[in-house]
C-alpha positions in Angstrom: 0.0 0.0 0.0 2.8 2.4 0.7 4.5 1.8 -2.6 1.3 2.8 -4.4 1.2 6.1 -2.6 4.8 6.8 -3.6 4.0 5.9 -7.2 1.0 8.2 -7.2 3.0 11.1 -5.8 5.7 10.5 -8.5 3.0 10.4 -11.2 1.6 13.7 -10.0 5.1 15.1 -10.6 5.3 13.5 -14.0 7.9 11.1 -12.7 8.2 7.3 -12.5 9.6 5.0 -10.0 13.3 4.7 -10.9 13.9 1.5 -12.8 17.5 1.2 -11.6 17.5 0.8 -7.8 19.6 -1.7 -5.9 17.7 -5.0 -5.2 16.9 -5.5 -1.6 18.2 -8.8 -0.4 16.6 -10.1 2.8 18.7 -11.6 5.5 19.1 -15.4 5.4 17.5 -16.2 8.7 14.2 -14.6 7.8 14.0 -12.3 10.8 11.6 -9.6 9.7 11.4 -7.5 12.9 14.5 -5.5 11.9 13.1 -4.7 8.5 9.7 -3.7 10.0 11.5 -1.6 12.7 13.4 0.4 10.0 10.4 0.8 7.7 7.9 1.8 10.4 10.5 3.9 12.2 11.0 5.9 9.1 7.4 7.2 9.6 8.8 9.5 12.3 11.2 11.1 9.8 8.4 11.2 7.2 6.3 13.4 9.5 9.1 15.8 9.9 9.7 16.0 6.2 6.0 16.5 5.6 5.8 19.6 7.8 8.9 21.1 6.2 7.7 20.3 2.7 4.2 21.7 3.2 5.7 25.0 4.4 8.2 25.3 1.6 6.3 23.9 -1.3 2.6 23.3 -0.4 1.6 22.5 -4.0 3.7 19.2 -4.1 1.9 15.9 -3.7 2.2 14.3 -0.2 0.1 11.2 -0.3 2.9 9.0 1.0 4.2 11.4 3.6 0.7 12.2 5.0 -0.7 8.7 5.1 -1.3 7.7 8.7 -0.9 3.9 8.1 2.8 3.7 8.7 2.6 5.8 11.9 -0.1 3.5 13.1 2.0 0.5 12.2 5.0 2.0 14.1 2.8 2.4 17.2 1.7 -1.2 16.9 5.4 -2.3 17.0 6.3 -0.3 20.1 5.2 -2.9 22.6 7.4 -5.5 21.0 10.3 -3.1 20.6 10.1 -2.1 24.3 10.5 -5.7 25.5 13.9 -6.5 26.9 16.4 -7.4 24.2 19.9 -8.8 24.1 22.3 -8.3 21.1 23.2 -12.0 21.0 19.6 -13.1 21.0 18.5 -10.5 18.6 21.4 -10.8 16.1 18.9 -11.6 13.3 16.9 -8.5 14.0 19.9 -6.3 14.1 21.3 -7.8 10.9 18.0 -7.3 9.1 17.8 -3.7 10.3 21.4 -3.0 9.2 20.7 -4.6 5.8 17.6 -2.4 5.4 19.5 0.8 6.3 22.3 -0.2 3.9 19.7 -0.6 1.1 18.2 2.8 1.9 21.7 4.3 1.8 22.5 2.6 -1.5 19.3 3.9 -3.1 19.8 7.4 -1.8 23.4 7.5 -2.8 22.5 6.4 -6.3 19.8 9.1 -6.6 22.2 11.7 -5.4 24.9 10.6 -7.8 22.4 10.7 -10.8 21.3 14.3 -9.8 25.0 15.4 -9.5 25.7 14.0 -13.0 
């Protein structure tokens, strides 16, 4: 559902989802909490970007940034994230989170490089 919102915002800007983005490779142990933690946690940053964007350029589409679903999902994860954790026991979760952050970084770096070129 979130991908569709991004695609619709891009379409409103006469843009398409970039065809050349690094493939995301999930971790081998299948621990998804780390991926969910990163994706849902990014909703906090999205809210901050939404406020700044609406002040600076209120005419831009903000379907993705203004959608409450991801923030609601983040809130639903908080009880699990607040449970006691240990790095050794949660190695899969940490690896999945790092892999997800690395993917975000690779995509963002590629976009920045294309803009600079």
